[in-house]
N, C-alpha and C positions, 0 to 999 in steps of 0.2 A: 149837513152831514153827508148828503149824497155826493159821491165823487164820480168823475168820469173815468172809465176803464179804457185806457189807451193801449196798454201793453198786451194784456192777455186775460183770458178767463180765469187763469190761476190766481191773479191778484184779487179778482172779485170773490173767488172761493175763499181765499185767505181772509179777506175783509169780513165775509159772512160768518166764518168760523169765530172770528174775534167778537163779532156782534153777539153770537150765541153764547160765548163765554161770559161776556159782560152781562148779558140779560139773565143768565142763570145765576149770577151773583147778585142780581136785584137792580141792575141799572135800568131805570124807567125809560130813558131816552133810547137805549138800545132796543128795548122791547117795542117801543113805538115805531122805530125805524124798521124793525123786522116785520111788524104788522103792515105798515104802509107800503114798503118797497116789495116785500116778498109774499105778503099775505099769510104769514106764519104766526101762530100764537104759541108762546112758550108756556107750558104748564109746570107749575112748581110741584114739588113732591106732595105737599099737603092737599093741593088741588086735585092731583091725580088720584089720591087715596079716597077722595069723596065721590069720584065718578062711579056711576052704576050703569052697567050695560049688559045686554043679553048676547051670548054667543051661541048661535044655533048649532055650531059644530061641537060644542062641549058636552061630554057625558060624564056624569059623576063616577067616581071610582067604584062605588058599589054596583052601579048599573053596568059598568063596563065589565066587571068581574063576572056578573051573572050572565052577560051575553057571551063571554068567553067560555064559561062552563057549559052553556047550552050548545054552542057550536062544537065544542070538544065532544060532548056526548053524542051529538048528531053524527059527527065524522067517525066516532068510535063504533056506533051501531051500524053505520054504513060499511065499515071495514069488516065487521064480523059477518055481515050478510054476504059480502063478496067472498069471504073465505069459505063459507058454507056452500056457496054455489060452485066453487072450484073443486071442493072435495067430492061432490056428487058426480 
């Protein structure tokens, strides 16, 4: 299956895209070649849905809204303090 790329990198890119297309349709040989040649594993939709991972940058919507309310109240109180200092 491996071919020599004599003309350009574009041919290899096109070949790799075709491999991905075939592998996504379930072609076992295309999946194996992607794994051997490029070190790439293609995940099917049902396999991706079963993955569980933790994202340290994720905050839930409820927590995010509480943080936004807290920062809004802090900035609001700071602005009222500044106004009172200016009036005196």
